[in-house]
C-alpha positions as CSV (number, residue, x, y, z in Angstrom):
1,X,0.0,0.0,0.0
2,X,1.5,3.4,-1.0
3,X,1.6,6.3,1.4
4,X,-1.1,8.9,0.8
5,X,0.2,12.5,0.4
6,X,-1.9,15.5,1.3
7,X,-2.7,17.6,-1.8
8,X,-2.5,20.9,0.2
9,X,0.5,20.5,2.6
10,X,2.3,17.8,0.7
11,X,3.0,15.7,3.8
12,X,2.3,12.0,4.1
13,X,-1.1,11.4,5.7
14,X,-1.0,9.2,8.8
15,X,-3.6,6.5,8.7
16,X,-4.9,3.9,11.0
17,X,-4.5,0.5,9.4
18,X,-7.8,-0.7,8.0
19,X,-9.5,2.7,8.3
20,X,-10.4,4.9,5.3
21,X,-8.4,8.2,5.0
22,X,-10.7,11.1,4.4
23,X,-8.8,14.1,5.8
24,X,-5.1,15.1,6.3
25,X,-4.3,14.6,10.0
26,X,-2.1,17.7,9.9
27,X,-4.0,20.4,8.0
28,X,-7.5,18.9,7.7
29,X,-7.6,19.1,3.9
30,X,-10.0,16.5,2.4
31,X,-8.0,13.6,0.8
32,X,-9.7,11.9,-2.1
33,X,-8.6,9.3,-4.6
34,X,-8.2,10.2,-8.3
35,X,-11.2,8.0,-9.1
36,X,-13.4,10.0,-6.6
37,X,-12.1,13.3,-8.0
38,X,-13.0,12.2,-11.6
39,X,-16.5,11.1,-10.5
40,X,-17.1,14.5,-8.7
41,X,-16.0,16.3,-11.9
42,X,-18.3,14.1,-14.0
43,X,-21.2,14.8,-11.8
44,X,-20.6,18.5,-11.7
45,X,-20.3,18.7,-15.5
46,X,-23.5,16.6,-15.9
47,X,-25.3,19.1,-13.6
48,X,-24.0,22.0,-15.7
49,X,-25.2,20.4,-18.9
50,X,-28.6,19.7,-17.4
51,X,-28.9,23.3,-16.2
52,X,-27.9,24.7,-19.6
53,X,-30.4,22.4,-21.4
54,X,-33.2,23.5,-19.1
55,X,-32.3,27.1,-19.6
56,X,-32.4,26.8,-23.3
57,X,-35.7,25.0,-23.2
58,X,-37.1,27.7,-20.9
59,X,-35.8,30.4,-23.3
60,X,-37.4,28.7,-26.3
61,X,-40.7,28.4,-24.5
62,X,-40.9,31.8,-22.8
63,X,-39.0,34.1,-25.2
64,X,-39.2,32.5,-28.7
65,X,-38.1,35.7,-30.4
66,X,-34.8,35.8,-28.4
67,X,-34.3,32.1,-28.9
68,X,-34.8,32.4,-32.6
69,X,-32.2,35.2,-32.9
70,X,-29.7,33.2,-30.9
71,X,-30.3,30.1,-32.9
72,X,-29.8,32.1,-36.1
73,X,-26.4,33.3,-34.9
74,X,-25.3,29.7,-34.0
75,X,-26.2,28.3,-37.4
């Protein structure tokens, strides 16, 4: 098992054997694996895409003239 290094202070994180490491024991910074970071980014991007899609649908429904002008620019 490799030592976990804190992304903030750069020091090795002390861990109790068999227990998950969630925070640096020195500075308190959250310590997450690369897989968890990637999942967080994926979820955030999915949320942004959903919000943008809903905003465009609302614009098309509530302000069709504005939507049509923007759509014409993007074509």
